[in-house]
C-alpha positions in Angstrom: 12.1 -4.7 -4.2 14.3 -7.1 -3.7 16.9 -5.5 -6.0 16.5 -1.9 -5.4 16.9 -2.4 -1.6 20.0 -4.1 -2.5 21.5 -1.6 -4.4 20.3 1.2 -1.9 21.9 -0.8 0.4 25.4 -1.2 -1.4 25.2 2.5 -2.1 24.9 3.1 1.2 27.9 1.7 2.5 26.3 -2.2 3.7 28.2 -4.2 1.0 27.3 -7.4 -0.3 26.7 -7.6 3.7 23.5 -6.5 3.7 22.5 -7.9 0.0 23.0 -11.5 0.9 20.3 -11.0 4.0 18.2 -9.5 1.7 18.8 -12.5 -0.5 18.3 -14.8 2.4 15.1 -13.6 3.3 13.5 -12.7 0.1 14.9 -17.0 -0.3 12.8 -17.9 2.6 10.0 -16.0 2.0 9.8 -17.6 -1.6 9.8 -21.0 0.0 7.1 -20.6 2.4 4.8 -19.6 -0.3 5.1 -18.4 -4.3 5.6 -15.5 -2.6 8.0 -12.8 -4.8 10.1 -10.1 -3.4 9.0 -7.5 -6.7 7.3 -4.9 -7.0 6.6 -5.9 -10.7 4.3 -8.7 -9.7 1.0 -8.8 -11.6 -1.6 -8.7 -9.1 -4.2 -7.7 -11.5 -7.9 -8.8 -9.5 -6.2 -6.6 -6.4 -5.3 -3.8 -9.4 -9.0 -3.4 -11.1 -10.3 -2.5 -7.8 -8.7 0.6 -8.1 -7.9 0.7 -11.5 -8.2 4.4 -13.3 -7.9 3.3 -16.8 -10.7 5.3 -19.1 -11.9 7.0 -16.0 -13.5 10.5 -17.1 -11.3 12.6 -15.1 -8.3 10.9 -16.2 -6.4 14.1 -17.2 -10.0 14.8 -18.8 -9.5 18.4 -20.4 -7.8 19.7 -17.1 -4.7 19.1 -18.4 -3.1 22.8 -17.2 -5.0 22.9 -13.7 -2.6 22.5 -10.9 -5.4 21.7 -8.4 -6.4 18.7 -11.0 -3.3 17.4 -11.0 -2.6 17.9 -7.6 -5.4 15.9 -6.5 -4.7 13.2 -9.1 -1.4 13.0 -7.5 -2.8 12.2 -4.3 -5.2 9.8 -5.3 -2.0 7.9 -7.1 -0.1 7.7 -3.9 -3.3 7.0 -1.6 -3.7 4.0 -4.4 0.1 3.2 -3.8 -0.3 3.0 -0.4 -3.4 1.1 -0.2 -1.8 -1.4 -2.7 1.7 -1.8 -0.8 -0.9 -2.2 2.7 -2.5 -4.9 1.1 0.1 -6.6 -0.2 1.6 -6.5 3.3 -2.0 -8.0 4.7 -2.1 -10.9 2.1 1.5 -12.0 1.4 2.9 -11.5 4.4 0.6 -11.3 7.3 -2.1 -14.0 6.5 0.3 -16.1 5.1 2.4 -16.1 8.7 -0.6 -16.7 10.1 -1.4 -19.9 8.5 -1.8 -23.1 10.2 1.1 -24.9 7.8 3.6 -22.4 8.9 2.2 -22.1 12.7 6.1 -23.6 13.6 7.8 -20.6 11.8 6.7 -18.4 14.0 4.0 -17.6 16.8 0.9 -16.5 16.0 1.4 -14.1 18.6 4.3 -12.4 17.1 2.8 -12.3 14.1 0.1 -10.0 15.5 2.1 -8.0 17.5 4.5 -7.3 14.0 1.4 -6.4 12.3 -0.4 -4.7 15.1 -3.6 -2.1 13.3 -2.1 -2.9 9.8 -5.6 -4.1 9.1 -7.6 -1.1 10.5 -4.8 1.3 9.0 -5.5 -0.4 5.8 -9.4 -0.1 6.0 -9.0 3.7 7.1 -7.1 3.9 3.4 -9.6 1.8 1.4 -12.2 3.9 2.5 -10.2 7.2 2.1 -9.8 6.3 -1.9 -13.0 5.3 -2.4 -13.9 9.2 -1.4 -10.8 10.5 -3.3 -12.3 8.1 -6.6 -16.0 9.3 -6.2 -15.1 12.9 -5.8 -12.7 12.4 -8.8 -15.0 10.7 -10.6 -17.5 13.5 -10.7 -14.6 16.3 -10.8 -14.9 19.3 -12.2 -12.8 22.6 -11.5 -14.4 24.0 -8.1 -14.6 20.3 -6.9 -12.5 19.8 -3.4 -11.0 17.2 -1.3 -10.2 18.9 2.0 -12.9 18.3 3.6 -12.2 14.4 2.7 -9.2 14.4 4.5 -11.1 16.1 7.9 -14.0 13.7 7.9 -11.2 10.6 7.7 -8.4 11.5 9.2 -10.1 13.5 12.4 -12.1 11.1 13.5 -11.2 9.6 16.5 -11.3 5.9 16.2 -8.9 6.8 13.4 -6.6 9.0 15.8 -6.4 6.0 18.3 -5.2 3.3 15.5 -2.7 5.5 14.5 -1.8 6.7 17.9 -1.6 2.6 19.3 
């Protein structure tokens, strides 16, 4: 992630100053714990929760069906989003709130920075589970629109996002 961010900043004309700033941030985070600034980190325990692996819907006979492909892509994007939120909560928010890092940043500031992120994560984990369940029982007539409506039209969800 740091490499691609540095490359993007350089392309955007921010030069070595921005790249150096990004590297400094990564260095400080690495010193806090064993945090890595990489998308290629192996977090097999977390990934195992939502591993598609040999699921029957993993292009299970529907290769030419656009609806199936679109729903699979929605699932993969949602899975990626949930993994990113999990990383934010587990590797940043919880680390910054840990007692051994108490002097680094005030807990209230951490709460402000990560305001509602755990709640958003919970919403999307449930939604991802619903998508996975539908894909596990997938047939050519299966629908997912109601899952979007059921998840994202609840008053509690709207309050989380508007907060």
